C-alpha positions in Angstrom: -11.8 -18.0 -39.3 -12.7 -14.9 -37.2 -11.8 -12.3 -39.8 -11.5 -13.5 -43.3 -11.0 -10.7 -45.7 -13.9 -10.2 -48.1 -11.6 -8.5 -50.6 -14.3 -8.0 -53.1 -15.9 -5.6 -50.6 -12.8 -3.6 -49.7 -13.6 -1.1 -52.4 -16.8 -0.2 -54.1 -15.6 -0.3 -57.7 -18.1 1.8 -59.6 -18.1 2.9 -63.2 -18.3 6.6 -63.0 -19.4 7.6 -66.5 -19.4 11.2 -67.8 -22.5 13.3 -67.3 -25.1 13.3 -70.1 -23.6 14.3 -73.4 -25.4 17.7 -73.3 -23.3 18.7 -70.3 -19.9 17.6 -71.5 -17.1 20.0 -72.2 -16.7 20.4 -76.0 -13.8 18.7 -77.6 -10.9 21.0 -78.4 -11.7 23.4 -75.6 -8.5 24.9 -74.3 -7.8 26.6 -71.0 -7.7 30.4 -70.9 -4.3 31.7 -71.9 -3.3 28.8 -74.1 -1.8 29.9 -77.3 -2.6 28.0 -80.5 0.4 26.3 -81.9 2.5 27.1 -78.9 4.1 24.2 -77.1 5.2 24.6 -73.6 6.9 21.9 -71.6 4.8 21.0 -68.6 7.2 20.6 -65.7 6.0 18.8 -62.6 5.4 21.0 -59.6 8.2 21.2 -57.1 7.9 18.9 -54.1 6.0 20.5 -51.2 7.6 20.2 -47.8 4.9 18.8 -45.5 5.2 18.9 -41.7 4.8 15.4 -40.3 2.6 15.6 -37.3 1.6 13.0 -34.8 -2.1 12.1 -34.4 -1.6 9.4 -31.8 1.1 7.6 -29.9 0.4 3.9 -29.3 2.9 2.2 -27.0 6.2 2.6 -28.9 4.5 3.4 -32.2 3.0 6.5 -33.8 0.1 7.3 -36.1 0.7 10.4 -38.2 -1.9 12.9 -39.4 -0.9 11.7 -42.9 -1.8 8.1 -42.0 -5.1 9.4 -40.7 -5.9 11.6 -43.8 -5.0 8.7 -46.2 -7.3 6.3 -44.4 -10.1 8.8 -44.4 -9.7 9.2 -48.2 -9.7 5.4 -48.7 -12.9 5.1 -46.6 -14.7 7.9 -48.4 -13.9 6.7 -51.9 -14.6 3.0 -51.1 -17.9 3.5 -49.3 -19.6 6.1 -51.4 -19.8 8.7 -48.6 -19.7 12.2 -49.9 -16.3 13.8 -49.4 -17.2 17.0 -47.5 -15.3 18.8 -44.7 -18.2 17.9 -42.3 -18.0 14.2 -43.1 -14.2 14.2 -42.7 -14.6 15.8 -39.3 -17.2 13.3 -38.2 -15.3 10.3 -39.4 -11.8 11.3 -38.1 -12.3 10.1 -34.5 -13.7 6.7 -35.6 -11.0 6.2 -38.2 -8.3 7.1 -35.7 -9.7 4.6 -33.3 -9.6 1.9 -36.0 -6.0 2.8 -36.8 -5.1 2.6 -33.1 -6.7 -0.9 -32.9 -4.7 -1.9 -36.0 -1.5 -0.6 -34.4 -2.2 -2.6 -31.2 -3.0 -5.7 -33.2 0.2 -5.5 -35.2 2.3 -4.8 -32.1 0.9 -7.9 -30.4 1.6 -9.9 -33.6 5.2 -8.6 -33.7 5.6 -9.5 -30.0 4.5 -13.1 -30.8 6.5 -13.3 -34.0 3.4 -13.6 -36.2 3.5 -12.0 -39.6 2.1 -12.6 -43.1 4.4 -12.8 -46.1 4.2 -10.2 -48.9 3.0 -13.0 -51.2 -0.2 -13.3 -49.2 -0.9 -9.5 -49.4 -0.2 -9.6 -53.1 -2.6 -12.5 -53.6 -5.2 -10.6 -51.7 -4.8 -7.5 -53.9 -4.9 -9.8 -57.0 -8.2 -11.3 -55.8 -9.5 -7.8 -55.2 -8.7 -6.9 -58.9 -10.4 -10.0 -60.2 -13.5 -9.6 -58.0 -14.0 -6.1 -59.3 -13.3 -7.1 -63.0 -10.1 -5.1 -63.2 -7.2 -6.2 -65.4 -3.9 -7.2 -63.8 -2.4 -4.0 -62.5 -5.7 -2.2 -62.9 -6.1 -1.7 -59.2 -3.0 0.6 -59.1 -4.5 2.8 -61.8 -7.9 2.9 -60.2 -6.5 3.9 -56.9 -4.4 6.6 -58.5 -7.3 8.0 -60.5 -9.3 8.3 -57.3 -6.4 9.8 -55.3 -6.3 6.8 -52.9 -2.8 6.0 -51.6 -2.2 2.3 -52.3 -0.1 2.1 -49.1 -3.2 2.8 -47.1 -5.1 -0.1 -48.6 -2.0 -2.4 -48.2 -1.7 -1.4 -44.6 -5.3 -2.2 -43.9 -5.2 -5.6 -45.6 -1.9 -6.5 -44.0 -3.3 -5.7 -40.5 -6.4 -7.7 -41.1 -4.6 -10.7 -42.4 -2.1 -10.6 -39.6 -4.7 -10.3 -36.8 -6.6 -13.2 -38.4 -3.6 -15.4 -38.3 -2.8 -14.4 -34.7 -6.4 -15.2 -33.6 -6.1 -18.6 -35.2 -2.8 -19.4 -33.6 -3.7 -18.1 -30.1 -7.4 -18.8 -29.6 -8.6 -21.5 -32.0 -7.4 -24.3 -29.6 -9.5 -22.8 -26.8 -12.8 -23.3 -28.7 -14.4 -26.6 -27.9 -17.9 -27.3 -29.2 -19.6 -30.5 -27.9 -21.7 -32.8 -30.0 -24.6 -32.0 -27.7 -24.4 -28.3 -28.5 -24.4 -29.0 -32.3 -27.4 -31.4 -31.9 -29.3 -28.8 -29.9 -28.7 -26.2 -32.6 -29.9 -28.7 -35.3 -33.0 -29.5 -33.3 -33.8 -25.8 -32.8 -33.5 -25.2 -36.5 -35.9 -28.1 -37.3 -38.5 -26.7 -34.8 -38.5 -23.4 -36.6 -38.9 -24.8 -40.1 -42.4 -23.2 -40.5 -41.1 -19.7 -39.4 -39.5 -17.4 -41.9 -35.8 -16.7 -41.9 -34.3 -13.4 -42.6 -31.1 -12.8 -44.5 -29.5 -9.9 -42.6 -26.6 -7.5 -42.9 -25.4 -5.4 -40.0 -23.2 -2.4 -39.1 -22.3 -2.4 -35.4 -20.8 0.6 -33.7 -19.6 -0.1 -30.2 -20.1 2.2 -27.2 -17.1 1.5 -25.0 -18.2 3.8 -22.3 -21.3 6.0 -21.6 -19.4 9.2 -22.5 -19.2 8.0 -26.2 -22.9 7.3 -26.6 -23.9 10.7 -28.2 -20.8 10.6 -30.5 -21.5 7.1 -31.7 -25.2 7.8 -32.1 -24.4 10.8 -34.4 -22.1 8.6 -36.4 -24.8 6.0 -36.8 -27.2 8.6 -38.0 -24.7 9.9 -40.5 -24.0 6.5 -41.9 -27.8 5.8 -42.2 -28.1 9.0 -44.2 -25.3 8.0 -46.5 -26.8 4.6 -47.0 -30.1 6.1 -48.0 -28.2 8.3 -50.5 -26.8 5.3 -52.3 -23.7 4.5 -50.2 -22.4 0.9 -50.5 -23.6 -1.1 -47.4 -20.9 -3.7 -47.7 -18.1 -1.2 -48.0 -19.4 1.0 -45.2 -19.8 -2.1 -43.0 -16.2 -3.2 -43.7 -14.8 0.2 -42.9 -16.9 1.1 -39.9 -18.5 -1.9 -38.3 -16.9 -3.3 -35.2 -18.5 -6.7 -35.5 -16.5 -9.6 -36.9 -19.0 -9.7 -39.8 -17.3 -6.5 -41.1 -14.8 -8.7 -42.9 -17.7 -10.1 -45.1 -19.3 -6.7 -45.6 -21.6 -7.1 -42.6 -23.2 -10.3 -43.7 -24.9 -12.2 -40.9 -26.5 -14.6 -43.3 -29.9 -16.4 -42.7 -31.2 -15.8 -39.2 -33.9 -17.8 -37.6 -36.1 -16.5 -34.8 -34.3 -16.3 -31.4 -30.8 -16.1 -32.8 -30.5 -12.4 -32.2 -31.7 -10.1 -29.4 -35.5 -9.3 -29.3 -34.9 -5.6 -30.0 -32.9 -6.4 -33.1 -35.3 -9.1 -34.2 -38.3 -6.7 -33.8 -36.5 -4.1 -36.0 -35.8 -6.6 -38.7 -39.3 -8.0 -38.8 -40.6 -4.5 -39.6 -38.5 -4.3 -42.7 -39.2 -5.3 -46.3 -36.4 -6.8 -48.4 -34.0 -4.1 -49.4 -34.8 -1.8 -46.5 -32.5 -0.8 -43.5 -33.4 0.1 -40.0 -32.8 3.3 -38.2 -29.9 3.0 -35.7 -31.0 0.6 -32.9 -29.5 0.9 -29.4 -28.8 -2.6 -28.1 -26.3 -4.3 -25.8 -22.8 -2.9 -26.6 -23.7 -0.1 -29.0 -25.7 0.9 -32.0 -26.8 -1.4 -34.9 -27.9 -0.5 -38.4 -29.5 -3.6 -39.9 -30.5 -4.4 -43.5 -32.9 -7.1 -44.7 -31.6 -8.7 -47.9 -34.2 -11.4 -48.3 -36.9 -13.4 -46.4 -37.7 -17.0 -46.9 -39.1 -20.2 -45.3 -36.3 -22.7 -44.4 -35.6 -25.1 -47.2 -36.6 -22.7 -49.9 -34.2 -21.9 -52.7 -31.7 -19.1 -51.9 -32.8 -16.2 -54.1 -29.2 -15.1 -54.4 -28.4 -18.3 -56.3 -30.9 -17.6 -59.0 -29.4 -17.1 -62.5 -30.7 -13.9 -64.0 -30.3 -11.9 -67.2 -30.5 -8.1 -66.7 -29.9 -4.8 -68.3 -28.6 -2.0 -66.0 -28.7 1.6 -67.0 -27.8 4.8 -65.2 -26.2 8.2 -65.0 -24.2 10.1 -62.4 -25.8 13.1 -60.7 -23.3 15.7 -59.5 -24.2 17.0 -56.0 -24.4 20.5 -57.5 -26.5 19.5 -60.5 -29.0 22.2 -61.5 -32.7 21.5 -61.4 -32.8 21.5 -65.2 -30.3 18.7 -65.4 -32.3 16.6 -62.9 -35.6 17.3 -64.8 -34.0 16.3 -68.1 -32.6 13.1 -66.5 -36.0 12.2 -65.0 -37.7 12.6 -68.4 -35.0 10.4 -70.0 -35.5 7.6 -67.4 -39.2 7.8 -67.7 -38.9 7.5 -71.5 -36.8 4.4 -71.5 -38.8 2.7 -68.7 -41.8 2.6 -71.2 -39.6 1.8 -74.2 -40.8 -1.8 -74.7 -41.0 -5.3 -73.3 -37.7 -6.6 -74.6 -34.3 -6.1 -73.0 -32.7 -5.2 -76.4 -35.3 -2.5 -76.8 -34.7 -1.2 -73.3 -30.9 -1.1 -73.8 -31.2 0.6 -77.2 -33.5 3.2 -75.7 -31.1 3.9 -72.9 -28.3 4.5 -75.3 -30.4 6.6 -77.5 -31.3 9.1 -74.8 -27.7 9.4 -73.9 -27.4 7.5 -70.6 -23.6 7.0 -70.2 -23.8 3.6 -68.4 -25.6 0.7 -70.0 -24.7 -2.9 -69.2 -26.2 -6.1 -70.6 -25.5 -9.0 -68.3 -26.9 -12.4 -69.5 -27.0 -15.5 -67.3 -25.3 -14.3 -64.1 -25.8 -15.3 -60.5 -27.9 -12.8 -58.6 -25.3 -12.8 -55.9 -22.8 -11.1 -58.3 -25.0 -8.0 -58.5 -24.4 -5.2 -56.1 -26.6 -5.5 -53.1 -28.9 -2.5 -54.0 -29.4 -3.7 -57.5 -29.8 -7.3 -56.4 -32.8 -6.9 -54.1 -34.5 -4.6 -56.6 -33.9 -7.1 -59.5 -35.2 -10.1 -57.5 -38.5 -8.2 -56.8 -39.2 -7.7 -60.5 -41.2 -9.9 -62.8 -39.5 -11.1 -66.0 -39.9 -8.2 -68.5 -40.4 -5.6 -65.9 -38.4 -2.4 -65.4 -37.6 -1.0 -62.0 -38.4 2.5 -60.8 -35.3 4.8 -60.7 -33.2 4.1 -57.6 -30.2 5.9 -56.1 -26.8 4.4 -56.7 -23.4 5.6 -55.6 -23.1 9.1 -57.1 -26.1 8.9 -59.4 -29.3 7.1 -60.3 -30.1 3.8 -62.0 -32.6 1.5 -63.6 -32.6 -2.3 -64.1 -34.8 -4.6 -66.3 -35.1 -8.3 -65.6 -34.9 -10.3 -68.8 -34.9 -13.8 -67.5 -34.7 -15.7 -64.2 -34.0 -19.4 -63.3 -34.3 -20.2 -59.6 -31.8 -22.6 -58.0 -32.8 -25.9 -56.4 -33.9 -25.6 -52.7 -31.1 -25.5 -50.2 -30.2 -28.6 -48.2 -30.0 -28.3 -44.4 -26.5 -27.6 -43.2 -24.5 -30.7 -42.3 -23.4 -31.6 -38.7 -19.9 -30.3 -39.4 -21.2 -27.0 -41.0 -23.3 -26.4 -37.9 -20.3 -27.1 -35.7 -18.1 -24.7 -37.7 -20.7 -22.0 -37.4 -20.9 -22.3 -33.6 -17.1 -22.5 -33.3 -16.8 -19.2 -35.3 -19.3 -17.6 -32.9 -17.2 -18.7 -29.9 -14.0 -17.5 -31.5 -15.6 -14.1 -32.3 -16.3 -13.6 -28.6 -12.8 -14.6 -27.6 -11.2 -12.3 -30.2 -13.2 -9.3 -28.9 -12.1 -10.0 -25.4 -8.5 -10.4 -26.5 -8.5 -7.0 -28.3 -10.4 -5.4 -25.4 -7.7 -6.5 -23.0 -4.9 -5.3 -25.3 -6.6 -1.9 -25.5 -6.8 -1.7 -21.7 -3.1 -2.5 -21.3 -1.9 -0.2 -24.1 -0.5 3.3 -23.7 -2.4 5.5 -26.0 -1.9 9.3 -26.3 -4.3 11.0 -28.7 -2.9 14.4 -29.8 -5.0 17.4 -30.6 
């Protein structure tokens, strides 16, 4: 499939615990003016009449400013990018273009009588809940607490599912991979068995014409900054990247030498696991690449290792005073030297007041968030990491135990064929959308 929905990556579900106990509002505190013993009925505010304005006209459809604002909120909350007026302004053009593409895709699907039933959308939402450890119906409450309109998420999922179905119906039959092409790929893989492979993730921002280069470059720089501040790579890739890998959180998978352009390969080779590149200008636009792992072919996949860990952390408000940051740094340093056992580490983290402590025995490394995963896999058993940024705060992790998986078997003939078919289908799908854009009437309003 060209665009399967990696629903577990649609939202970066993060436990946002209260600030350290010393900074919490005392219980029983009442707002100024509240009279003790006086009960006043709290009436809901009257509805506000909002002017519906048009952000863009796409053929016979419209995108309202409300649609745009809601999608920006969804993007900010799910990717960990700070919600500031400057970021909203920077993101608005890119988000609007994504909404225009979705509108064009849905209009083409309607023209060809392609649709997805509500049951498929509901199933996708249900999978999203399960993958983020939310109870049934918990997604609605989570979105409500964060101020994310559910309709915006539903629209995004519906558009992606519909476009995926359309691509399969219209283009899959045009993809023909010969046995010789598959055999050549298998031969090339065997010849590179002594050369390390890189497990790569990507964010690709297309430059459709030279006039957009500076704007796209600025966006790439901004996204890189957000990633270094603890933003969720997978969520940002899904929301921003214009590569088909966006559907899987930007995952390119294991890449052998020669499979990507020399400029991108050079940038990746300079990284250590867990690092990301600066924006790289290559054919078609800008890339931000991340190195998840590096291995020799045939070695066990580190992500399949079964690990036992203890995670601990605390949120850090953007406006936190220096005293708060100093107190948190002392607390983290104290627990990092608490002892060699995970139970001692967890107890010390709770004792100093860290609001988030999670003991996770015998889990697959792949279930850890990407940032925590690569840090964990670099640790020796019994070792505590250095403090690292997480979305909205700072964290620590201790590796309690690790059992590596068996070495991976080479992909089968059919698996290689499927991989090549997917690459060809990706190219056809891009061309299809490009042609639809060229033929569409699009009027972007001020």
